[in-house]
C-alpha positions as CSV (number, residue, x, y, z in Angstrom):
1,X,37.9,36.3,6.6
2,X,38.3,39.9,7.9
3,X,38.1,41.3,4.4
4,X,34.9,39.3,3.7
5,X,33.4,40.7,6.9
6,X,34.5,44.3,5.9
7,X,32.9,43.9,2.5
8,X,29.6,42.6,4.0
9,X,29.6,45.5,6.5
10,X,30.3,48.0,3.8
11,X,27.6,46.6,1.6
12,X,25.0,46.6,4.4
13,X,25.8,50.2,5.4
14,X,25.5,51.3,1.8
15,X,22.4,49.3,1.2
16,X,20.6,51.7,3.7
17,X,21.6,54.5,1.3
18,X,20.1,52.4,-1.5
19,X,16.8,52.3,0.3
20,X,16.6,56.1,0.5
21,X,17.8,56.3,-3.0
22,X,15.3,53.9,-4.5
23,X,12.4,55.2,-6.6
24,X,13.5,58.8,-6.5
25,X,10.8,61.1,-7.9
26,X,11.5,64.5,-6.4
27,X,14.5,66.8,-6.0
28,X,14.1,66.6,-2.2
29,X,14.6,62.8,-2.5
30,X,17.7,63.4,-4.6
31,X,19.1,65.8,-1.9
32,X,18.2,63.2,0.9
33,X,19.9,60.5,-1.1
34,X,23.1,62.5,-1.6
35,X,23.2,63.4,2.1
36,X,22.8,59.8,3.1
37,X,25.5,58.7,0.8
38,X,27.9,61.3,2.1
39,X,27.1,60.4,5.7
40,X,27.6,56.7,5.1
41,X,30.9,57.3,3.3
42,X,32.1,59.5,6.1
43,X,31.2,56.8,8.6
44,X,33.1,54.2,6.6
45,X,36.1,56.6,6.3
46,X,36.1,57.2,10.1
47,X,36.0,53.5,10.8
48,X,38.9,52.8,8.5
49,X,40.9,55.8,10.0
50,X,40.3,54.5,13.6
51,X,41.2,50.9,12.6
52,X,44.5,52.2,11.1
53,X,45.3,54.1,14.2
54,X,44.5,51.0,16.3
55,X,46.6,48.8,14.1
56,X,49.6,51.2,14.4
57,X,49.2,51.4,18.2
58,X,49.3,47.5,18.4
59,X,52.1,47.0,15.8
60,X,54.4,49.6,17.4
61,X,53.7,48.8,21.1
62,X,57.4,48.1,21.7
63,X,58.7,51.4,20.0
64,X,56.9,54.4,21.4
65,X,58.9,56.9,19.4
66,X,58.2,55.2,16.0
67,X,54.5,54.8,17.0
68,X,54.1,58.4,17.8
69,X,55.9,59.5,14.6
70,X,53.7,57.2,12.5
71,X,50.5,58.4,14.3
72,X,51.5,62.1,13.7
73,X,52.1,61.4,10.0
74,X,48.7,59.6,9.7
75,X,46.9,62.4,11.4
76,X,48.6,65.2,9.4
77,X,47.9,63.3,6.1
78,X,44.3,62.8,7.0
79,X,43.8,66.5,7.9
80,X,45.5,67.5,4.7
81,X,43.4,65.0,2.7
82,X,40.1,66.3,4.2
83,X,41.1,69.9,3.2
84,X,41.9,68.6,-0.3
85,X,38.6,66.7,-0.5
86,X,36.5,69.7,0.6
87,X,38.4,72.1,-1.8
88,X,38.1,69.6,-4.6
89,X,34.4,69.1,-4.1
90,X,33.9,72.9,-4.0
91,X,35.7,73.2,-7.2
92,X,33.6,70.3,-8.7
93,X,30.4,72.2,-7.7
94,X,31.7,75.7,-8.6
95,X,29.5,76.4,-11.6
96,X,26.3,75.7,-9.6
97,X,24.7,78.4,-7.4
98,X,26.0,77.6,-4.0
99,X,22.6,78.4,-2.4
100,X,20.8,75.9,-4.5
101,X,19.9,72.3,-3.6
102,X,21.8,71.2,-6.7
103,X,25.0,72.6,-5.3
104,X,24.7,70.7,-2.1
105,X,23.7,67.5,-3.9
106,X,26.7,67.8,-6.2
107,X,29.0,68.5,-3.3
108,X,27.6,65.6,-1.2
109,X,28.1,63.2,-4.1
110,X,31.7,64.3,-4.6
111,X,32.4,63.9,-0.8
112,X,30.8,60.5,-0.8
113,X,32.9,59.3,-3.7
114,X,36.1,60.6,-2.4
115,X,35.5,59.5,1.2
116,X,34.7,56.0,0.1
117,X,37.9,55.8,-2.0
118,X,40.0,57.2,0.8
119,X,38.5,54.7,3.2
120,X,39.6,51.9,0.9
121,X,43.1,53.5,0.8
122,X,43.3,53.5,4.6
123,X,42.1,49.9,4.8
124,X,44.8,48.9,2.4
125,X,47.4,50.8,4.4
126,X,46.2,49.1,7.6
127,X,46.4,45.7,5.9
128,X,50.1,46.4,5.1
129,X,51.1,47.0,8.7
């Protein structure tokens, strides 16, 4: 049931992006669409990250040491992952003039794709606790 609800919420949040991304005719609309996708994917990622931390806090309520160690590892992994994502997306966008709208659009699309995938990984990890 919780997975069905999560899928429905994910679909509804990304459908907002689809509204902005529907019938694109200008480069400004492309840029707005990519920004919207990035923001929605980041929101999804942050929700999954928070849910994972909550799950760990609940599951390890009787062992404070293990809980703190697990939380430290999750936080360190997430910080490292964000650095990787941003570096990877800069690499992905490298051949485009970084002052151009195309650069930002390409960067946003990359961040959106990677953040959505990472959010799914965190949700899976949370489900295994």
